[in-house]
C-alpha positions as CSV (number, residue, x, y, z in Angstrom):
1,M,0.0,0.0,0.0
2,K,2.8,2.4,0.8
3,E,4.4,1.6,-2.5
4,L,1.2,2.5,-4.3
5,I,1.0,5.8,-2.5
6,A,4.6,6.6,-3.3
7,V,4.1,5.8,-7.0
8,L,1.0,8.0,-7.1
9,C,2.8,10.9,-5.5
10,L,5.7,10.5,-7.9
11,V,3.3,10.5,-10.9
12,L,1.4,13.6,-9.6
13,A,4.7,15.4,-8.8
14,T,6.2,14.9,-12.3
15,S,3.0,15.5,-14.4
16,P,3.2,19.4,-14.2
17,I,6.8,19.2,-15.4
18,A,5.7,17.4,-18.5
19,F,3.0,20.0,-19.2
20,A,5.5,22.9,-18.6
21,Q,7.9,21.4,-21.1
22,E,5.1,21.2,-23.6
23,K,4.2,24.8,-23.3
24,A,7.8,26.0,-23.4
25,G,7.9,24.7,-27.0
26,D,4.9,26.8,-27.9
27,G,6.6,29.9,-26.5
28,A,9.7,29.3,-28.7
29,E,7.4,28.9,-31.8
30,N,5.7,32.2,-30.9
31,A,9.1,33.9,-30.6
32,V,10.1,32.7,-34.0
33,K,6.9,34.0,-35.5
34,A,7.3,37.4,-33.9
35,E,10.8,37.6,-35.2
36,K,9.7,36.9,-38.7
37,R,7.0,39.6,-38.4
38,V,9.6,42.1,-37.4
39,K,11.9,41.2,-40.2
40,T,9.2,41.4,-42.8
41,R,7.8,44.8,-41.6
42,K,8.1,47.5,-44.2
43,P,9.6,50.9,-43.3
44,P,7.0,53.6,-42.9
45,T,6.1,55.8,-45.9
46,E,6.7,59.5,-46.1
47,K,3.0,60.1,-45.5
48,Q,3.1,57.9,-42.3
49,L,6.2,59.7,-41.0
50,A,4.6,63.1,-41.6
51,H,1.4,61.9,-39.7
52,Q,3.5,60.6,-36.8
53,Q,5.4,63.9,-36.6
54,R,2.0,65.8,-36.7
55,M,0.8,63.6,-33.8
56,R,3.9,64.3,-31.8
57,D,3.6,68.1,-32.3
58,C,-0.2,68.2,-31.5
59,S,0.4,66.0,-28.4
60,R,3.1,68.4,-27.2
61,K,0.8,71.4,-27.7
62,A,-2.0,69.7,-25.9
63,A,0.4,68.9,-23.0
64,D,1.6,72.5,-22.9
65,Q,-2.0,73.6,-22.6
66,K,-2.6,70.9,-19.9
67,L,-5.6,69.6,-21.7
68,K,-7.2,66.4,-20.5
69,G,-10.2,64.2,-21.4
70,N,-12.7,65.5,-24.0
71,D,-10.9,68.8,-24.3
72,R,-7.7,67.1,-25.3
73,K,-9.6,64.8,-27.7
74,Q,-11.3,67.8,-29.4
75,F,-8.0,69.7,-29.6
76,M,-6.2,66.7,-31.1
77,K,-8.9,66.2,-33.7
78,I,-8.8,69.9,-34.8
79,C,-5.0,70.0,-34.7
80,L,-4.5,66.9,-36.8
81,K,-6.9,68.1,-39.5
82,G,-5.3,71.5,-39.8
């Protein structure tokens, strides 16, 4: 009876290790996929770069005016259009 309990304890103690090893492989696969996405990413276009710069400038202006919430949202909307 003691041997049976010992074997059961051993099986229960080692089963999470088997599952952990299985999931570690999934993480490695995800890392490889993420690396491929980064390598295949195209550089931003001139239009995208200009928009990013406009976003930065408008955000700084909103921060200087200490706008928050809906006021900031409205300001950003107007600033980005103009």
